[in-house]
C-alpha positions in Angstrom: 0.0 36.2 -0.9 -1.9 38.6 -3.2 0.7 40.5 -5.1 1.0 41.0 -8.9 3.9 39.5 -10.9 5.5 40.5 -14.2 3.0 38.3 -16.0 0.2 40.7 -14.9 1.5 43.6 -17.0 2.2 44.6 -20.6 5.6 46.3 -20.6 5.8 47.4 -24.2 7.0 51.0 -24.5 6.3 51.4 -20.7 8.7 53.4 -18.5 9.5 51.0 -15.7 11.1 51.8 -12.3 12.9 48.7 -11.2 14.2 48.4 -7.6 16.6 45.6 -7.6 19.3 44.2 -5.3 22.8 44.0 -6.6 24.5 44.7 -3.3 27.7 42.8 -3.3 30.9 42.2 -1.3 33.6 44.8 -1.7 37.4 44.1 -1.4 39.8 47.0 -1.8 37.1 49.1 -3.4 36.3 46.5 -6.0 32.9 44.9 -6.4 33.1 41.1 -6.2 30.8 39.4 -8.7 27.8 38.1 -6.8 24.9 35.7 -7.6 22.6 38.7 -6.8 23.8 40.4 -9.9 23.1 37.3 -12.0 19.6 37.0 -10.6 18.9 40.7 -11.0 19.8 40.3 -14.7 16.9 37.8 -15.2 14.2 40.4 -14.4 16.0 43.1 -16.4 16.4 40.8 -19.4 12.6 39.9 -19.2 11.7 43.6 -19.2 14.0 44.5 -22.1 12.8 41.5 -24.1 9.3 43.0 -23.7 10.5 46.4 -25.0 10.2 48.2 -21.7 12.3 51.4 -20.9 14.0 50.3 -17.7 15.3 52.6 -15.0 17.2 50.6 -12.4 17.6 51.8 -8.8 19.7 49.9 -6.2 22.0 50.3 -3.2 25.5 49.2 -2.3 26.3 49.0 1.4 25.3 51.5 4.2 26.6 55.0 4.7 29.7 54.8 6.9 30.3 51.2 6.1 33.4 49.8 4.4 31.2 48.4 1.6 29.4 51.7 0.9 30.1 52.9 -2.7 28.3 55.9 -4.2 28.8 55.0 -7.8 27.3 51.8 -9.2 29.4 51.9 -12.4 31.0 48.6 -11.6 27.6 47.0 -11.1 26.5 48.3 -14.5 29.4 46.5 -16.2 28.6 43.2 -14.4 24.9 43.5 -15.3 25.7 44.2 -18.9 27.7 41.0 -19.0 24.8 38.8 -17.7 22.1 40.6 -19.7 24.0 40.6 -23.0 23.0 44.3 -23.5 24.7 47.4 -22.3 23.4 48.9 -19.1 24.5 52.5 -18.9 25.4 54.0 -15.6 24.0 57.4 -14.8 25.7 59.3 -12.0 22.5 60.8 -10.5 18.9 60.0 -9.5 16.8 63.1 -8.8 19.1 65.6 -10.4 18.2 67.3 -13.7 20.9 65.5 -15.6 19.4 62.2 -14.5 15.9 63.2 -15.4 17.1 64.1 -18.9 18.7 60.6 -19.2 15.4 59.0 -18.2 13.4 61.1 -20.7 15.8 60.1 -23.5 15.5 56.4 -22.7 14.2 54.2 -25.7 12.2 51.0 -25.5 14.5 48.0 -25.0 17.1 50.1 -23.1 18.2 50.1 -19.4 20.1 52.6 -17.2 21.3 52.2 -13.7 21.2 55.1 -11.3 23.3 56.3 -8.4 23.2 54.4 -5.1 19.8 55.3 -3.5 21.4 55.3 -0.1 23.5 58.3 -1.1 20.3 60.3 -0.8 18.4 61.3 2.4 15.2 60.6 0.5 15.7 56.9 1.1 15.3 57.3 4.9 13.4 60.5 5.4 10.0 59.5 4.0 8.2 62.7 4.9 10.5 64.8 2.7 11.3 62.1 0.2 11.4 63.0 -3.5 10.4 59.4 -4.3 6.7 60.5 -4.2 7.1 62.9 -7.2 9.8 60.8 -8.8 7.7 57.7 -8.9 4.9 59.4 -10.8 7.2 59.8 -13.8 6.9 56.0 -14.4 4.2 53.7 -15.7 5.0 50.6 -13.6 7.1 49.9 -10.5 8.8 46.5 -10.2 10.2 45.4 -6.8 12.8 42.6 -7.2 14.6 43.5 -4.0 13.1 41.1 -1.4 16.3 41.5 0.6 15.4 45.0 1.7 11.6 44.6 2.1 12.0 44.5 5.9 13.1 48.1 5.7 10.8 51.1 5.6 12.8 52.8 2.9 11.7 55.3 0.3 12.6 53.3 -2.8 10.7 50.3 -1.4 7.5 51.6 0.2 6.7 54.8 -1.7 6.5 53.8 -5.4 3.7 51.1 -4.9 1.6 53.9 -3.3 1.9 56.1 -6.4 1.8 53.7 -9.4 0.9 50.2 -10.4 3.4 47.7 -9.0 4.5 44.1 -9.1 7.3 41.8 -8.0 10.2 40.6 -10.2 11.5 37.1 -11.1 13.8 36.7 -8.0 11.3 38.1 -5.5 8.6 35.8 -6.8 10.8 32.7 -6.7 12.1 33.5 -3.2 8.9 34.2 -1.5 7.3 31.1 -3.0 10.0 28.8 -1.6 10.3 30.5 1.8 6.6 30.3 2.4 7.0 26.5 2.3 9.9 26.5 4.7 8.0 28.8 7.1 5.1 26.4 7.1 7.0 23.1 7.2 10.1 23.8 9.3 11.0 21.3 12.0 10.0 21.7 15.6 13.6 21.9 16.6 16.5 23.5 14.9 20.0 25.0 14.9 20.5 28.6 13.9 24.0 29.7 12.9 24.3 33.5 12.9 27.4 35.3 11.7 28.6 38.3 9.7 28.3 42.0 10.7 24.5 42.8 10.8 24.0 41.9 14.4 20.9 44.0 14.9 19.0 42.0 12.2 19.3 38.9 14.3 17.6 40.1 17.5 14.1 38.9 16.5 15.5 35.3 15.9 16.3 34.8 19.5 12.6 34.2 19.9 13.2 30.7 18.5 14.9 29.9 21.8 11.5 29.8 23.5 11.5 26.3 22.1 14.0 24.5 24.4 15.0 22.1 21.6 16.4 25.0 19.5 19.9 26.3 19.7 21.7 29.3 18.3 25.4 29.2 17.3 26.8 32.7 17.2 30.0 34.0 15.5 31.2 37.3 13.9 30.1 40.6 15.4 27.2 39.0 17.3 29.4 36.6 19.2 32.0 39.3 20.0 29.2 41.6 21.3 27.8 38.9 23.5 31.2 38.1 24.9 31.9 41.7 25.7 28.5 42.2 27.2 29.0 39.4 29.7 32.4 40.8 30.8 35.1 39.6 28.4 37.8 42.1 27.4 38.6 41.2 23.8 41.1 44.0 23.5 41.0 45.9 20.2 37.6 44.4 19.4 36.1 46.3 22.4 37.3 49.6 20.9 36.1 48.7 17.4 32.6 47.8 18.6 32.3 51.1 20.4 33.4 53.1 17.4 31.0 51.2 15.1 28.1 52.0 17.4 27.4 48.4 18.4 27.4 49.0 22.1 23.7 49.9 22.1 22.9 46.3 21.4 24.7 44.9 24.4 22.0 45.3 27.1 19.5 43.2 24.9 22.2 40.6 24.1 23.2 40.3 27.7 19.6 39.7 28.7 19.2 37.1 25.9 22.4 35.3 27.1 21.3 35.4 30.7 18.0 33.9 29.8 19.1 31.3 27.2 22.8 30.6 28.0 22.2 26.8 27.8 21.0 27.3 24.2 23.5 29.9 22.9 26.9 28.5 21.7 29.8 30.9 21.6 33.3 30.5 20.0 36.2 29.5 22.3 39.0 30.5 20.0 39.7 33.0 17.3 41.9 33.8 14.3 43.5 37.1 14.9 45.2 39.4 12.4 46.3 43.0 11.8 43.6 45.6 12.2 43.7 46.4 8.5 42.6 43.5 6.4 44.8 44.7 3.5 48.0 44.2 5.6 47.2 40.7 6.8 49.8 38.2 5.8 49.1 35.3 8.1 46.6 33.6 10.4 47.2 33.1 14.1 44.8 31.4 16.4 44.3 32.2 20.1 42.0 30.8 22.8 39.5 33.0 24.6 41.6 32.6 27.7 44.4 34.5 25.9 42.5 37.8 25.9 42.9 40.7 25.5 43.9 40.4 21.9 46.1 43.1 20.3 44.8 42.4 16.8 41.4 42.1 15.2 39.2 39.0 15.2 38.7 37.9 11.6 37.5 34.3 12.1 36.8 31.5 14.6 39.5 29.0 15.4 39.7 25.2 14.8 38.5 24.4 18.4 35.3 26.4 17.8 34.9 24.8 14.3 34.9 21.3 16.0 32.4 22.4 18.6 30.1 23.9 16.0 30.3 20.9 13.7 29.3 18.5 16.6 26.2 20.6 17.2 25.5 20.5 13.4 25.6 16.7 13.4 22.8 16.6 16.0 20.4 19.0 14.2 17.3 18.2 12.1 16.8 21.7 10.7 19.7 24.1 10.1 19.5 27.8 9.2 22.8 29.5 8.5 23.0 33.2 7.8 26.3 35.1 7.5 29.9 33.9 7.4 31.6 33.0 10.6 34.6 35.0 9.6 35.9 37.4 6.9 35.6 34.7 4.3 36.5 37.0 1.4 40.2 36.5 2.0 42.0 33.2 2.1 43.4 33.5 5.6 40.0 33.7 7.2 37.8 31.6 5.0 38.5 28.5 7.1 35.6 28.6 9.6 33.0 29.4 7.0 34.2 26.9 4.4 34.6 24.0 6.9 31.1 24.6 8.4 29.4 24.9 5.0 31.1 21.7 3.8 29.7 19.9 6.9 26.2 21.1 6.3 26.4 20.3 2.6 27.5 16.7 3.4 24.7 16.1 5.9 22.2 17.6 3.5 23.4 15.3 0.7 22.7 12.3 3.0 19.3 13.7 3.8 20.2 13.9 7.5 19.3 17.5 7.8 17.1 20.2 6.1 19.3 23.1 5.4 18.5 26.7 4.6 21.5 28.9 3.7 20.9 32.7 3.7 22.8 35.8 2.6 24.9 36.9 -0.3 28.2 36.4 1.5 27.5 32.7 2.1 26.3 32.3 -1.5 29.5 33.9 -2.7 31.6 31.6 -0.5 29.9 28.5 -1.8 30.6 29.5 -5.3 34.1 30.9 -4.8 35.4 27.9 -2.8 33.6 25.3 -4.9 31.6 23.9 -2.0 29.2 21.1 -3.2 25.7 22.5 -3.3 23.7 19.8 -1.6 21.8 22.4 0.6 18.0 22.2 0.7 17.8 25.8 -0.4 20.2 28.7 -0.8 18.7 32.2 -0.3 20.5 35.4 -1.3 18.7 37.2 1.5 19.7 38.4 4.9 17.7 40.6 7.2 14.5 40.2 5.2 14.8 36.4 5.4 15.3 36.6 9.1 12.3 38.9 9.5 10.1 36.7 7.3 11.1 33.5 9.2 10.5 35.3 12.5 7.0 36.2 11.5 7.6 39.9 11.4 5.8 42.2 8.9 7.8 43.3 5.9 6.9 46.9 5.0 7.9 46.4 1.4 5.7 43.3 1.0 2.8 45.1 2.7 3.1 48.0 0.3 2.9 45.7 -2.7 -0.3 44.2 -1.4 -2.2 47.5 -1.6 
């Protein structure tokens, strides 16, 4: 991989545009401290120690999502804690008041700008102000490997306009993942959960190898069940309102083709439709459908089935929690499965690759022994990379 790193540049008195990833879980509007923030701080600390003027740009969630927050003020406080220096939050990006703040920046100082996904410039590349905005800076640093699979303005435009390199986390991650990509076992078990179902579609190609299996949970499992005719009740309505129905034809075809290699949950933990009002956990079998409440986790029967498959595996890739693990009532599935993989990894019975910020947070929050072969903070980019797909952000850096 021919890309430059931080060591290829002299940052003294240079104005640096740093695209980092501090995207974190959100509960009741509050940012939950994430390992991503701690990792992001390492690159920022390096730049500040080399007397750079650092302008940090990042995202939080997606527009319309429950974790989308326009202001990154909470993130700035957490970054300040890990860096040991204050990172000031600026409520803007392209606006005049933000440009003034950038112009006033002194060497050894850092500011964090407004959520880049608040602006249309992130998606509309033809009209994006990132072209002119980038030219204000001396160097662009990409430390956001997690979004390099997306053709977004803050990722692909700056490397076209100014000298660019990768940050500490990006460099560490790509070095390790390259080895996994080259040396992964001929057969494996892929556990896919969480909400970002669309990101997983390319991974179904691993089922061309008849020795591979995919265990699905979360939104992906519910979508497959609905697509093959199950009426899950409220979940059917929720999927439609969230725009997930467009994925059903592809998922139906995948299941029809690979049904012997796709393992689905057979029971679920159901709760109130609003996570804030949940006060207990109730489990129901798939045969009990339609459910009146929302699915927040898999049940114990599914956990047993999943763990039996895990015991048979040589290589395990797990991305995304199997339930809403941020709250105690629905941490059960995620925690039990992570414990199982950790134990097998400790005994060298399996090679394990854990991906995604939510799983990383769960490992830390619930004090799960870290015997995993490697823990990646990445999600969609990790999947794209392991699937052999091109990453626009990485290609842009190679120019």
